[in-house]
N, C-alpha and C positions, 0 to 999 in steps of 0.2 A: 151463773150459779156454779159454785166451787163442786170437784168431784167428790172430795165429802158427801154435800149432800146429792150428790146425784148415787152416790155410793147408797148412801140412807136410804131410797124412796124404794133403792132393786132390792135390797135385802126387802126391809119392810112390805114388799109386792109379793116375793115369796116365804114369808112369813104369815101374811095372810092365807095366801096359797096354800101352805100347809096345813091351817090352822083347816080350813077347811075340808081337805082331806082326811083331818082325823075326823073331825066331826061326823063326817057322813061314813066312814068307817064304824063309829062308837053306833050310830046306829041300825050298821047292819047285826052287832054282837059280836065280833071276831078279837074275842081279849086279846092275844098274842099280839094280833096290829097294833090292837089298841094301845098297847102300852111301848108297841114299836114308835107309833108315829105321833104321839103322846112325847117320848124322847128327841123325836126331831122337832117335834113342835119346840120344846123350852131350848133347844141348842139351839136353833135359830131366834125363837126370842133373845137370846142372850145376846147372838152377833149384832142383835139390830139395838141394845142396850151399850153396845160396848162404841155403837158408833157415835161419837158426841161432837158435836160442834164447835170450830175452835171458838179462842179466846173473841177475835174481833166478830167474828158469827155470830157469838152473843149477845157485843154490844148492839151491833146490826138491828137486831129484835126485838121489841117490844111487847108489851102485853099487849094481848090479840094481833099478834102476828106483822104490826104496820114495822118497816127498816126506816131505819136512825142513821143520821150521820157518823160516822166515826172522828174520835178526835182527831187526825191529822186531816180529813176532808175537814171538819171546822176548821180551822186554821189556813186550810190552803183556800177557804172560801172567804173566812174574811183577809187574808189577805191579796187577794183579787180585787175586795173591794175598795180596800185602801191604795190598791194601786190606781183602780179613775176615781176616787176621789182626790188623787194628787196630779191626776191627769185633765181633771176636770178644772179643778176651782179655780187652777191660771185664765181659762179662756171663759168660766162664767166672769170675775173680774176683768178681763178684758172686754165684756158684752157689758156690763154695768158702765163699765168708763166710758168707752163709745156713745152708750145711749147718751151720758154727761156731757158731751161735747155737741154733739145733735140735736140736746135740748139749748145748750148755751148759743150755738151758734141760728140759730132756728128764735133765739133773745135778741143776738145782735139785728138781725133782720128784720125783725120785727120794729124794734128802737132807731133802727135806719130806712127805713119806709114808714114811721110815723113820721123821724124827722123830716122827710121832702114835703110826705101833704101838711102837715104844717105851713115850710115854706111857703108853700103852694096858696094855702086861706090865707097866708097873712101878707100876701102883698111883698112877699119874696124876703121877708124881714126871719132873720134867723133866733130858733131859739138859744136862749145866753147858756155855754158851757158851766155856766158860776150857777151852783145850786144855795143861793142866799139873794131874797127877793130885798131883802130891806137891810146891807149891810152888817150881820146878825154876824159871823166871822168873824167880823176885824174889830168889831166892837164901835162901829163908826171912825175909826183912825182913817180913812181916807178916801171918806164919803163922796163927796161930786169928782175928786183926783182921780176915783177907782176907774172912774165911769158910772157908777152904780146912784139910785138903785135900780137890779136889776130884775124889773120888776116881766121877765119872759123867764124867767130862771128851766130849765126843763127838769130838775127835780129842785124842793125846796128846804129852806132850812125844818128838819127835827122841827115838830109841831106838838102837844098834849093833845091826843086824841079827842078828849072830854071838851076843853077849853077852845082850839083851834092856836091856842097863843104859842110861838114858836120860846125855843126854851134858850134858858140860858148854858152858858158850858158848864156850868157844877151841874146843872141837871143833865146834858147828855153826859156826864160824866159817872151821874149815879142810877141811869136809871136803868130798874133792873130787867128791860126788855126792847126788841126794836121798833113795838109800837108807832111810838114818837117819828119814827125817822118814816117807817112807813105813809103814815100822813102828810110828812111833806113831799113823799112822791105821790102824792095823792090829786095834790095842790100843784102841781109842778105842771110846766105847760105841755110836755107829751101826752100826760095821763087821760086827757080824754080821745087821744088816738089807740091808744093801745088796755083801757080799764082793766089792768090784771096788774098788780105789785108783783106776782111773780116774774115778771116780763124781766126786768130789772138786777134777780139775782139767780147769777150762775148756780146751780146746783153741785155743782165742786166746790162752791164758798163755805164753811165754815162758818166764818167769823162771825154768823148773828147766834153763835150759841157759843156760852160763856167760856173767855179764854184762862186757864190757870193757869197765873204765874203772870201776868199781864199787869204793869206798872204803868198807872198815868201819867204825863210829864206836863199834863197843865194847856196842850196846843189847841189851839179852839178846834174844836169836834172830836175833844179826843175821850173815846167813848171803851170799854171790852169791851163793847158791843157793835158791828156794822153788817149792814144789810143790802146797800146795793151794793152792785160789784162793778157796772159800768160808767166813766169819766168818761165828757167831752174835753175836747183839747181848749187851749185857753184862745187860740186864734176865732174859732167857733163865738163871736159873741160875748168873749170873753173880760178881763182886767187889761184895758188900757194900759194904765197904770204896772202892771206887773208884765204887759207886754214890753212896755221897754225894757224894761229892770232886767229881764232876760235877756237883753237884745239887741229884741224884734221892735216894730214898727207901729202900728197901727191893726186891731182884731177886723177881721169881717166882720158885716152887721146884716150883708143881703147878700140872698145864692147866690144875684150874677156875678159876684163878685170872686165868684170861686172857677179857674176858666177848668180848673178839671175835677170833676166832682167826683168820676171814675177812681180818682187816687186819694180826692181826699178823706183821711180818715175823718168817721163822726163819732166814735164810741172806741174805748180801748180799757181792755180791764184790768180796773188799780186794785188794790189792796193795803190804801196806807198805815204803815204796820203802827202810827199812831190813835186811829180809831177809824171812824166813817173817812167816805171818801170828800175831805173837804172842797169845794169848787172845781176848778179850770187841771186837766191835766197838764202837766208844766216840761218843757225842758228848754237847756241853754240852745239860743239862736243863734249866739256869736262866737260861741267856740261848743267842742262834742267833750258834750260834758254832761250826764243825768240829773235832773234834779225832782222832780220821780222816778218814779221806776214801774215799768213791765210789770203786769203780776201772771205765772205760769202757771195754773192750773190742773194742764191737761198736757203731761208731760216735760216734753220739750215748745210748746206750742200754745198759745191764744185765740182769741176771735175776735176779728177785728170789723167793723161796719165801716161803712164809706157814704157820701153825700148822693150820689146816685141811688141809693138803698140796697143795694146789692151787700154781703156780707159774704168774711173767708176765714178759714184758718188760716195762722202765720206759724214758720216756725223759729224759735229765734235762735240764731245761732255763734252767739260769743259767748266765751267763757266766762267773761265777768256779767254777762245781759243775767244769764240762769241765776248766778250766785248771787247776785244784788236781789232777784226778785224771791229763791226761794228763803234766803235770809231774811224778807220782808226788811231789807238795810234802811234806813231813814234818812236821806239827805238832805236838800232842802239847801239852804244859805247862800253859795257859790257854785255848787255841783258837786258833784264825782267826775273827774275826767275819766273819761273813754280810754281804758287802755288792753291791749291785749286784743285786739278786734274793732272794727267800728262796724262793722255789718248792719248791725240793729241799728244802730245809733243812726246811719246814714238811711237806713229803709225809710224812718219815722220822718226824718227832717228832710228829705223831698218829698215828704206827702203833707206838710206844714208851709201852708201856704198866708203868707203876709198880706194885709191888705194894701193893696195898688196905692 
């Protein structure tokens, strides 16, 4: 309470006392005293009325005597709230990113375990990394030479949800949504063990939403939309034709051929810039050159599943790896030679096992 208000109440109390004395004297009939006390009371009233609250105090008092904030106090409160929001937003963003990484890692672990379970149920046979059980991706160009058809594709070619007929390249390119791609997932070899198409999709992968300015280039599987985030490397029951073309030998078809399952990677995050992730994930095997690039949805990290059923987060350290991933660079052909450090390339090459 300010000094002005304290003075106001003191004077008001004294004025009330004066009034009581005045009326008591008047009741006794002393005219002269009445006049004198009346003058004193009048003076007291004038003094009381002369004590006025300051401008700030007038602003603080609303109708009914309820206190309110001054303008300066309101500005201070707003500034404090803005400061707290500025401090909390990065933390909330970090929490959301951490939740996405956790979900993606759980997806990878589920896929890895499903892959192991499949090999147990099918007498050590590996589910094919080829995403095309009938050679639709190559339009029958390679046929038996390609080792196909891959009847046990882990994910199959996009299919019309109503007719279950595989789509042509033109139909994939013009598809308004990812329902056909989801149907291809459902008829894949691993879906019976997973039971949910969302397991195949990282929450940080936004390719299932139409991309503005996207140009179709006519490659197999070209689409402005894509759903499945993960790909299996070609050495796991993929294409013998391409394995040899990339400088390797033959692909593995049985789990007993993998002599180091805890290190052999099963699925890796990929985002083919041409559209859906078609067939296997590939890399040059005869020299240090990228064919398919990795995808970095989680800062400088990706999730990877392994042939023993576990999954882990891996940090990519080379600048070229991160640049190719973030620019969604189309490599293909003879590959892009690794420059400026090859630790990332070596990490994957050491975990790529050709058939004995």
